[in-house]
C-alpha positions in Angstrom: 69.4 60.3 74.7 70.1 57.6 77.3 73.7 57.5 76.2 74.1 61.3 76.9 72.3 60.9 80.2 74.7 58.1 81.3 77.7 60.4 80.4 76.2 63.2 82.5 75.7 60.9 85.5 79.3 59.6 85.3 80.5 63.2 84.9 78.5 64.3 87.9 80.3 61.7 90.0 83.7 63.1 88.8 82.6 66.6 89.7 81.6 65.5 93.2 85.0 64.0 93.6 86.8 67.2 92.5 84.7 69.3 94.8 85.3 67.1 97.9 89.0 66.7 97.1 89.5 70.5 96.7 87.8 71.1 100.1 89.9 68.4 101.8 93.0 69.9 100.3 92.2 73.5 101.4 91.3 72.5 104.9 94.4 70.3 105.3 96.6 73.1 104.0 95.2 75.7 106.5 95.7 73.2 109.3 99.3 72.5 108.1 100.1 76.2 108.3 98.9 76.2 111.9 100.9 73.1 112.9 104.0 74.4 111.2 105.6 77.6 112.4 105.2 79.1 108.9 103.1 82.1 108.1 99.5 81.3 107.2 100.0 83.5 104.2 103.1 81.6 102.9 101.7 78.1 103.3 98.0 78.9 102.8 98.3 81.2 99.8 100.5 78.7 97.9 98.3 75.7 98.7 94.9 76.9 99.7 94.5 79.4 96.9 95.5 76.7 94.5 93.2 74.3 96.3 90.0 75.7 94.7 91.8 76.0 91.4 93.2 72.4 91.4 90.2 71.1 89.4 91.1 73.5 86.5 94.8 72.5 86.9 94.0 68.8 86.8 91.6 69.1 83.8 94.1 71.2 81.9 97.0 68.8 82.4 94.9 65.7 81.5 93.5 67.5 78.5 97.0 68.5 77.3 98.3 64.9 77.5 95.1 63.9 75.5 96.1 66.6 72.9 92.9 68.5 73.7 94.4 72.0 74.3 91.2 73.7 73.1 89.3 71.9 75.9 91.9 73.0 78.4 92.0 76.7 77.3 88.2 76.7 77.1 87.9 75.4 80.7 90.3 78.0 82.1 88.6 80.9 80.3 85.1 79.7 81.0 85.8 79.0 84.6 87.0 82.6 85.2 83.9 83.9 83.4 81.5 81.7 85.4 83.2 82.7 88.7 82.9 86.4 88.1 79.4 86.3 86.6 77.7 83.9 89.0 80.1 83.9 92.0 80.1 87.7 92.2 76.6 88.0 90.8 75.1 85.8 93.4 77.0 87.5 96.2 76.1 91.0 95.3 72.4 90.0 94.9 72.1 89.4 98.6 74.6 91.9 100.0 76.5 95.0 99.0 80.2 94.7 98.7 82.2 97.8 99.4 85.6 97.9 97.6 87.9 100.0 99.6 90.9 97.8 100.6 94.0 98.4 98.6 94.6 94.6 98.3 91.1 94.2 96.6 91.9 96.9 94.1 95.3 95.3 93.5 93.6 91.9 92.7 91.1 93.5 90.4 93.8 95.3 88.4 96.1 92.3 88.3 93.2 90.1 87.1 92.6 92.5 84.2 96.3 92.7 83.5 96.6 88.9 83.5 93.8 88.5 81.1 95.1 91.1 78.7 98.7 89.7 78.8 97.4 86.2 78.1 95.3 87.5 75.2 98.4 89.2 73.7 100.6 86.1 74.1 98.0 83.9 72.5 97.4 86.3 69.6 101.0 87.3 68.7 100.4 86.3 65.1 97.2 88.4 64.8 98.5 91.4 66.6 102.2 91.6 65.7 102.3 89.1 62.8 104.9 87.0 64.6 104.9 83.4 65.7 101.7 81.3 65.4 98.6 80.5 67.4 100.5 78.6 70.1 101.4 79.3 73.7 105.2 78.7 73.8 107.4 78.0 76.8 108.8 81.5 76.5 105.3 82.8 76.9 104.9 80.6 79.9 108.0 82.1 81.5 106.6 85.6 81.0 103.3 84.5 82.7 105.3 82.8 85.5 107.4 85.9 86.1 104.3 88.1 86.4 102.7 85.6 88.8 105.9 85.5 90.9 106.0 89.3 91.1 102.3 89.3 92.2 103.0 86.7 95.0 106.1 88.6 96.0 104.0 91.7 96.6 101.6 89.7 98.7 104.4 88.1 100.8 105.8 91.5 101.6 102.4 92.8 102.7 102.1 91.6 106.3 98.6 93.0 106.7 97.4 91.2 103.6 93.7 90.7 103.6 94.2 87.0 102.6 96.5 86.3 105.5 93.8 87.5 107.9 91.2 85.4 106.2 93.5 82.3 106.2 94.3 82.7 109.9 90.5 82.9 110.6 90.0 79.8 108.5 92.7 77.9 110.5 90.7 78.3 113.7 87.7 76.5 112.1 89.6 73.9 110.2 88.3 70.3 110.8 92.0 69.1 110.7 93.2 71.7 113.3 93.5 69.1 116.1 95.2 66.4 113.9 98.9 65.7 113.8 101.1 66.6 110.9 101.2 63.1 109.4 97.4 63.0 109.3 97.1 66.4 107.8 99.7 65.7 105.1 98.0 62.4 104.4 94.7 64.2 103.9 96.3 66.8 101.6 97.7 64.0 99.4 94.4 62.1 99.4 92.6 65.3 98.5 95.0 65.8 95.5 94.5 62.2 94.4 90.7 62.5 94.6 90.8 65.7 92.5 93.0 64.0 89.9 90.6 61.0 89.7 87.6 63.2 89.4 89.2 65.4 86.8 90.2 62.3 84.8 86.7 61.0 84.8 85.3 64.4 83.8 87.8 64.9 80.9 87.2 61.4 79.5 83.5 61.8 79.7 83.7 65.3 78.0 85.8 63.8 75.2 83.3 61.0 74.7 80.5 63.5 74.7 82.3 65.6 72.1 83.0 62.6 69.8 79.4 61.2 70.0 77.5 64.6 69.7 77.8 67.7 67.6 79.2 69.7 70.6 82.7 71.1 70.0 85.6 70.9 72.5 85.4 74.7 72.7 81.8 74.7 73.7 82.2 71.9 76.2 85.2 73.7 77.7 83.7 77.1 78.2 80.4 75.9 79.4 80.1 72.3 80.8 83.6 71.8 82.0 84.1 75.3 83.4 80.9 75.2 85.4 81.9 71.8 86.8 85.4 72.9 87.8 84.1 76.2 89.3 82.2 74.5 92.1 85.0 74.8 94.8 85.3 78.6 94.1 81.6 79.1 94.2 81.2 77.1 97.4 84.0 79.1 99.1 82.5 82.4 97.9 79.0 81.6 99.2 80.5 80.3 102.5 82.4 83.6 102.9 79.2 85.5 102.2 77.3 83.6 104.8 80.0 84.6 107.3 79.6 88.2 106.1 83.2 88.2 105.0 82.5 90.0 101.7 86.1 90.9 101.1 87.1 87.3 101.3 84.3 86.4 98.8 85.6 88.9 96.3 89.2 87.9 97.0 88.5 84.2 96.3 87.0 85.1 92.9 89.9 87.4 91.9 92.5 85.1 93.3 91.2 82.2 91.2 91.0 84.4 88.2 94.6 85.4 88.5 95.8 81.8 89.0 93.8 80.6 86.0 95.3 83.2 83.6 98.9 83.6 84.9 99.8 80.2 86.4 97.7 77.4 85.0 98.3 78.1 81.3 102.0 77.5 81.9 101.2 73.9 82.6 99.8 73.5 79.1 103.4 73.9 77.7 104.8 70.9 79.6 104.8 68.8 76.4 105.8 71.7 74.2 103.9 74.5 72.4 100.1 74.4 73.3 97.8 75.0 70.3 95.3 77.9 70.8 92.0 78.0 68.8 91.3 81.6 67.8 87.6 81.0 68.2 88.2 81.2 71.9 89.1 84.9 71.5 85.4 85.7 71.8 85.3 84.0 75.2 88.6 85.4 76.4 87.7 89.0 75.5 84.3 88.6 77.2 86.0 87.4 80.4 88.3 90.4 80.4 85.5 92.8 79.7 83.5 91.4 82.6 86.4 92.3 85.0 86.7 95.8 83.5 83.0 96.2 83.9 83.3 95.4 87.6 86.0 98.1 88.1 83.9 100.6 86.1 80.8 99.9 88.2 82.9 100.3 91.4 84.4 103.6 90.2 81.0 104.9 89.1 79.5 104.2 92.5 79.5 107.0 95.1 80.8 104.8 97.9 82.7 102.2 95.8 80.0 99.6 96.2 79.0 96.5 94.2 75.3 96.1 94.7 72.2 94.3 93.4 72.3 96.3 90.2 75.7 94.8 89.7 74.3 91.4 90.3 71.4 91.8 87.8 73.7 93.2 85.2 76.3 90.4 85.6 73.8 87.6 85.6 71.9 89.1 82.6 75.2 89.3 80.6 76.0 85.8 81.7 72.8 84.4 80.4 73.2 86.3 77.2 76.8 85.0 76.9 75.8 81.4 77.4 73.0 81.7 74.9 75.4 83.1 72.2 78.0 80.4 73.2 75.4 77.7 72.5 74.3 79.2 69.2 78.0 79.5 68.1 78.4 75.8 68.9 
């Protein structure tokens, strides 16, 4: 028991590093877009949007080089599930979110599309009886192409909701009055802090897996995913406090899309990435949660996500984590 407690304490230190590093990276990136004469959308969306997803990216890369693809896939899938269930669930518990902007609808639909596409690519053998349970580099190119098209659409939309939110964020950035060298240094430091924190968390997770009966799948979709989701949850709650509900929803969907269309591509750096079919349960649940959100919006008279949405999402989340624990 003392051994497990020690691992949890060390892991907590790694989580704190990842969270602080992600916040430093995001703030530095928004300040950089202000100092440079580039669009806040172009700089911010490529760095800031990735900022809160960097912990998942770092964990996935480190897990891959440790030959723990199941841990990496589990973390990506579990992180998306946790973000939607508790990020959106907590937000809609306190306030109603009206979904009327075209960009929000676009993100919701792209998120669902990304999840379904990833599921098909990972289950080629089961669905089409071709290939094996691996994510190949060809699969990664397909995901990257879809991600590129998605970003291209955003870049051509000058009135993008995210650009507005980023420009607002720039005004409040703690690095706004710093020079470019200081800002770039802070961005680099932020990335390094995230990598160190992610390395600590992955190593502790592997030790926990080897010294207990917990599987890599369970650790990935529960413990690791919750730890790496802290930057997204923090950003979402901060947006809610500022009554920027569209930004709160956008953060969740943006992270969801990155985790399913971009980050999996990094797992094929060494070659084909092994996929454990037992993760299908978790992946399908994550996709269904997104579809449920769209259904709830469409069934609402004024396209609103309200407290009923919150109760339903959190209840399903609790049920999901109970079944995940029982499955081991």
